[in-house]
C-alpha positions as CSV (number, residue, x, y, z in Angstrom):
1,M,43.5,152.4,88.8
2,I,42.6,149.2,90.7
3,K,45.6,147.5,89.0
4,K,47.9,150.3,90.3
5,I,46.5,149.9,93.8
6,I,47.0,146.2,93.8
7,S,50.6,146.7,92.4
8,K,51.3,149.2,95.3
9,I,50.1,146.7,97.9
10,K,52.2,143.9,96.5
11,K,55.3,146.2,96.4
12,H,54.9,148.0,99.8
13,G,52.4,146.0,101.8
14,I,49.0,147.1,103.1
15,S,50.3,149.3,105.9
16,D,52.9,151.2,103.8
17,T,50.4,151.6,100.9
18,Y,47.9,153.1,103.4
19,R,50.5,155.5,104.7
20,I,51.6,156.5,101.1
21,A,47.9,157.0,100.2
22,C,47.4,159.3,103.3
23,N,50.4,161.3,102.4
24,I,49.2,161.8,98.8
25,L,45.8,162.8,100.1
26,K,47.3,165.4,102.5
27,E,49.4,166.8,99.6
28,R,46.4,167.1,97.3
29,I,44.5,169.0,100.0
30,L,47.4,171.4,100.4
31,F,47.4,171.8,96.6
32,I,43.7,172.6,96.5
33,R,44.2,175.2,99.3
34,N,47.1,176.9,97.4
35,F,46.3,176.4,93.7
36,G,42.6,175.8,93.6
37,F,40.8,172.7,92.4
38,S,41.2,173.3,88.7
39,W,45.0,173.4,88.7
40,T,45.2,170.6,91.3
41,F,43.1,168.4,89.0
42,R,45.1,169.3,85.9
43,L,48.5,168.7,87.6
44,S,47.4,165.4,89.1
45,R,46.0,164.1,85.8
46,A,49.1,165.2,83.9
47,E,51.4,163.5,86.4
48,I,49.5,160.2,85.8
49,E,49.6,160.6,82.1
50,G,53.4,160.7,82.0
51,L,56.5,162.9,82.4
52,E,56.2,164.9,79.1
53,E,52.6,165.8,79.9
54,Y,53.5,166.7,83.5
55,I,56.3,169.0,82.3
56,V,53.9,170.8,79.9
57,C,51.4,171.2,82.7
58,L,53.9,172.5,85.2
59,T,55.3,174.9,82.6
60,D,51.7,176.2,81.9
61,F,51.2,176.7,85.6
62,M,54.4,178.7,86.1
63,S,53.9,180.6,82.8
64,E,50.5,181.7,84.0
65,F,51.8,182.6,87.4
66,L,54.7,184.7,85.9
67,A,52.7,186.1,82.9
68,E,53.3,189.7,83.9
69,D,57.0,189.3,84.7
70,K,59.6,190.1,82.1
71,V,63.3,189.4,81.6
72,R,65.1,192.8,81.7
73,D,66.9,194.1,78.8
74,E,70.5,192.8,79.1
75,A,72.0,196.0,77.6
76,I,70.7,198.0,80.6
77,V,72.4,195.9,83.3
78,Q,75.7,195.2,81.4
79,N,76.8,198.8,82.0
80,E,76.3,198.3,85.7
81,S,78.0,194.9,85.9
82,S,81.6,193.8,86.7
83,N,83.2,190.4,86.1
84,S,83.1,188.0,89.1
85,H,85.3,184.9,89.6
86,I,83.8,183.9,93.0
87,V,82.9,180.3,93.6
88,W,80.0,179.8,96.0
89,S,78.9,176.7,97.8
90,M,76.6,176.0,100.8
91,W,76.2,173.6,103.7
92,W,73.8,175.2,106.1
93,Q,75.1,173.5,109.3
94,G,78.7,174.2,108.5
95,V,81.7,172.2,107.3
96,D,82.2,170.2,110.5
97,S,78.7,168.6,110.2
98,M,79.1,167.4,106.6
99,P,78.5,163.7,105.7
100,E,81.6,161.9,104.4
101,M,80.4,162.1,100.8
102,N,80.0,165.8,100.9
103,R,83.3,166.1,102.7
104,I,85.0,164.5,99.7
105,C,83.4,167.1,97.5
106,Y,84.5,169.9,99.8
107,E,88.0,168.6,99.8
108,S,88.0,168.5,96.0
109,H,86.8,172.1,96.0
110,K,89.7,173.1,98.2
111,K,92.1,171.3,96.0
112,Y,90.8,172.3,92.6
113,V,89.2,175.7,93.3
114,I,90.9,177.4,96.2
115,E,94.4,176.2,95.2
116,Q,93.8,177.5,91.7
117,G,93.6,181.1,93.1
118,L,89.8,181.5,92.8
119,T,87.8,183.0,95.7
120,Y,85.7,180.4,97.4
121,I,82.9,181.2,99.9
122,M,81.0,178.6,101.8
123,I,77.5,179.8,102.8
124,T,76.2,178.6,106.2
125,K,73.5,179.6,108.7
126,D,76.1,181.7,110.5
127,N,77.3,183.9,107.6
128,Y,74.6,184.2,105.0
129,K,73.5,187.6,106.3
130,Q,76.9,189.0,105.3
131,Y,76.0,188.6,101.7
132,V,72.2,188.8,101.2
133,E,69.0,189.6,103.1
134,I,66.3,187.0,102.9
135,P,62.8,188.6,102.4
136,G,60.9,188.6,105.7
137,V,58.0,186.5,104.3
138,I,60.4,183.8,103.1
139,E,62.4,183.8,106.3
140,E,59.2,183.5,108.3
141,K,58.1,180.5,106.3
142,V,61.5,178.8,106.6
143,N,61.3,179.2,110.4
144,K,57.8,177.7,110.3
145,G,59.0,174.7,108.2
146,I,56.8,175.8,105.2
147,V,59.8,176.6,103.0
148,S,62.4,173.8,103.1
149,F,66.2,174.4,103.4
150,T,66.5,173.0,99.8
151,H,64.2,175.7,98.5
152,L,65.8,178.3,100.7
153,S,69.1,177.2,99.1
154,D,67.5,177.8,95.6
155,W,66.6,181.4,96.6
156,L,70.0,182.1,98.2
157,R,72.0,180.9,95.1
158,C,69.9,183.1,92.8
159,A,70.1,186.2,95.1
160,I,73.9,185.8,95.6
161,L,74.6,185.2,91.9
162,E,72.5,188.2,90.9
163,K,74.2,190.5,93.4
164,Y,77.8,189.2,93.1
165,G,78.0,187.0,90.0
166,G,80.3,184.0,90.0
167,V,79.6,180.3,90.2
168,W,77.2,178.3,92.4
169,L,78.9,174.9,92.9
170,D,76.8,172.6,95.0
171,I,78.5,170.7,97.8
172,T,77.3,167.5,96.0
173,I,79.7,168.2,93.1
174,M,83.1,166.6,93.1
175,L,86.0,167.9,90.9
176,T,88.8,165.7,89.6
177,S,90.9,168.4,88.0
178,P,91.4,172.2,88.2
179,F,88.4,174.4,87.8
180,P,88.2,175.5,84.1
181,K,88.5,179.3,84.2
182,E,87.3,179.6,80.6
183,F,83.8,179.1,81.9
184,F,84.0,182.8,82.8
185,D,84.3,183.7,79.2
186,Y,80.5,183.0,78.9
187,P,77.9,185.3,80.4
188,F,76.1,182.2,81.5
189,Y,77.4,178.6,81.8
190,S,76.1,175.4,83.1
191,F,76.5,171.7,82.5
192,N,75.3,170.6,79.1
193,M,74.8,167.0,78.1
194,K,72.1,167.7,75.5
195,D,72.1,165.2,72.6
196,T,75.0,163.2,74.0
197,G,73.0,159.9,74.5
198,N,73.0,160.2,78.3
199,K,69.8,158.9,79.9
200,L,67.7,161.6,81.4
201,E,66.3,160.0,84.5
202,Y,64.7,162.8,86.4
203,L,62.3,165.7,85.8
204,G,65.0,168.2,86.6
205,Q,67.2,166.8,83.8
206,T,64.4,166.4,81.3
207,L,63.1,170.0,81.6
208,F,66.0,171.2,79.4
209,Q,67.1,167.9,77.9
210,G,70.3,168.0,80.0
211,N,71.1,171.6,78.9
212,I,71.3,173.1,82.4
213,S,71.9,171.9,85.9
214,G,70.6,173.9,88.9
215,F,73.5,172.6,91.0
216,F,76.1,174.4,88.8
217,L,75.3,177.9,87.6
218,C,78.0,180.3,86.3
219,F,77.3,184.0,85.7
220,S,80.5,185.8,84.8
221,A,79.2,189.2,85.8
222,Q,76.8,190.8,88.4
223,H,73.2,191.6,87.7
224,N,72.5,189.2,84.9
225,P,68.9,189.6,83.9
226,L,68.3,185.8,83.7
227,I,69.2,185.1,87.3
228,A,67.4,188.3,88.4
229,F,64.2,187.0,86.8
230,V,64.5,183.6,88.5
231,R,65.3,185.2,91.9
232,D,62.3,187.5,91.6
233,A,60.1,184.5,90.5
234,L,61.1,182.5,93.6
235,T,60.4,185.5,95.8
236,K,57.0,186.0,94.3
237,Y,56.2,182.3,94.5
238,W,57.0,181.8,98.1
239,S,55.3,185.1,99.0
240,R,52.1,183.7,97.6
241,Y,52.2,179.9,98.1
242,N,52.9,177.6,101.0
243,V,53.7,174.4,99.1
244,P,56.0,173.7,96.1
245,V,54.0,172.9,93.0
246,N,57.1,170.7,92.2
247,Y,60.5,170.2,93.8
248,F,62.1,171.9,90.8
249,I,60.5,175.4,91.1
250,M,63.8,177.1,90.3
251,L,64.4,175.2,87.1
252,L,60.7,175.7,86.1
253,S,61.4,179.5,86.5
254,F,64.4,179.1,84.2
255,R,62.2,177.4,81.7
256,V,59.7,180.2,81.7
257,A,62.5,182.7,81.2
258,Y,63.7,180.6,78.3
259,L,60.3,180.7,76.7
260,K,59.8,184.4,77.3
261,S,63.2,185.8,76.1
262,N,65.3,185.4,73.0
263,Y,68.2,186.7,75.0
264,V,67.9,183.8,77.4
265,K,67.5,181.3,74.6
266,Q,70.8,182.6,73.2
267,L,72.5,182.2,76.6
268,F,71.4,178.6,76.7
269,D,72.2,177.8,73.0
270,N,75.8,179.2,73.4
271,I,76.7,176.7,76.1
272,P,78.9,174.0,74.5
273,V,78.4,170.3,75.4
274,N,80.6,169.6,78.5
275,N,81.1,167.2,81.4
276,V,79.3,164.3,79.6
277,Q,80.2,161.8,82.4
278,L,78.6,164.1,85.1
279,Y,76.5,161.3,86.6
280,Y,79.0,158.4,86.3
281,F,79.7,158.2,90.1
282,L,76.0,158.3,91.0
283,H,75.8,154.8,89.6
284,N,79.4,153.5,90.1
285,M,80.7,154.8,93.4
286,N,80.6,151.4,95.0
287,E,82.2,149.6,92.1
288,R,85.7,148.2,92.3
289,F,88.3,151.0,91.6
290,S,90.0,150.8,88.2
291,E,92.8,153.2,87.4
292,N,92.1,152.8,83.7
293,E,88.4,153.5,84.2
294,W,89.2,156.5,86.4
295,K,91.5,158.0,83.7
296,S,88.9,157.3,81.0
297,V,86.0,158.9,82.8
298,T,87.9,161.9,84.0
299,S,89.5,162.6,80.6
300,D,86.5,164.6,79.3
301,T,84.8,165.4,82.6
302,V,85.9,167.7,85.5
303,F,82.7,167.7,87.6
304,F,80.8,164.7,89.0
305,K,77.4,164.7,90.7
306,T,77.2,162.8,94.0
307,T,74.7,162.3,96.8
308,H,75.1,161.7,100.5
309,K,71.7,159.9,100.6
310,R,73.1,156.5,99.8
311,T,75.2,153.9,101.6
312,Y,78.8,153.7,100.4
313,F,81.4,151.0,100.9
314,R,85.2,151.4,100.8
315,E,85.7,147.8,99.6
316,K,83.9,145.4,97.4
317,E,84.9,141.7,97.6
318,N,88.1,142.8,99.4
319,E,89.0,145.3,96.7
320,K,89.0,149.1,97.0
321,T,85.9,150.8,95.5
322,F,85.9,154.3,93.9
323,Y,84.5,155.5,97.2
324,G,87.4,153.9,99.0
325,Y,89.9,155.4,96.6
326,L,88.4,158.9,97.2
327,C,88.4,158.5,101.0
328,D,92.1,157.5,100.9
329,L,92.9,160.4,98.4
330,Y,91.5,163.0,100.8
331,K,92.6,161.1,104.0
332,L,89.0,160.6,105.4
């Protein structure tokens, strides 16, 4: 422990280390108030032990929390469902306020989704009430800053996909060719890079070994029992708690459903490997543009994850970068 503290001080300095320590202490106090001392201790210890141990502990917590909740029988809801080819996205403040990276993604949606004849709906703070009603307890906690807009977005995507079906396509996802309509042939579809050799860098990727991505969820019909379970899990969670046990509450709820239901396991197992270069531009957006590299990367991948939380450059050593190429392509 002392070695870790010294390492933090060397890396961040005394003042920043103190600030980080205070933030961790505040978080632990919130955890104790919400989850009790026992779970706070178990989660904290597991987080220190390593990612695998932490995932097991988080799964145990959510499994206990959702112990009485069941995934509905899919045969019951199939008779009430109809196919849906709607593509949903969201930018809470509206299109005009998007950062440039998100605008690139939005322009790619227009080109490769809307122009392909698919219905495309952008959810904003001004229109979400046309589609779903947020439970009062969650709306109140959003207004108080207890539930973040990120976690509100998680709830909204689940509620919308359960009610209408279709695809949730995050505004952080860029397309480089037309939307593959064959995705709708599956009752559930998501990005799948399992066993492809891709490095899984984050907890959200590791939960399913790259077998699902929360930023792209496709349900070909309304009222799918999997997304209904996750929506209800999030409603129950935010009705009881005031702090996220982890950023990936939604994916943890998917994980619990997977462990509970053979039907859900079959949904996951039927998703073929796809979009294996999904994260390429997260690491290479500022690299010099190469037409050969572009063609190679986009030959087997349609969708690419991006983020607006980084600094991008249109040129590198007086040569256009991939970011610069995309800005020119979409006239930004």
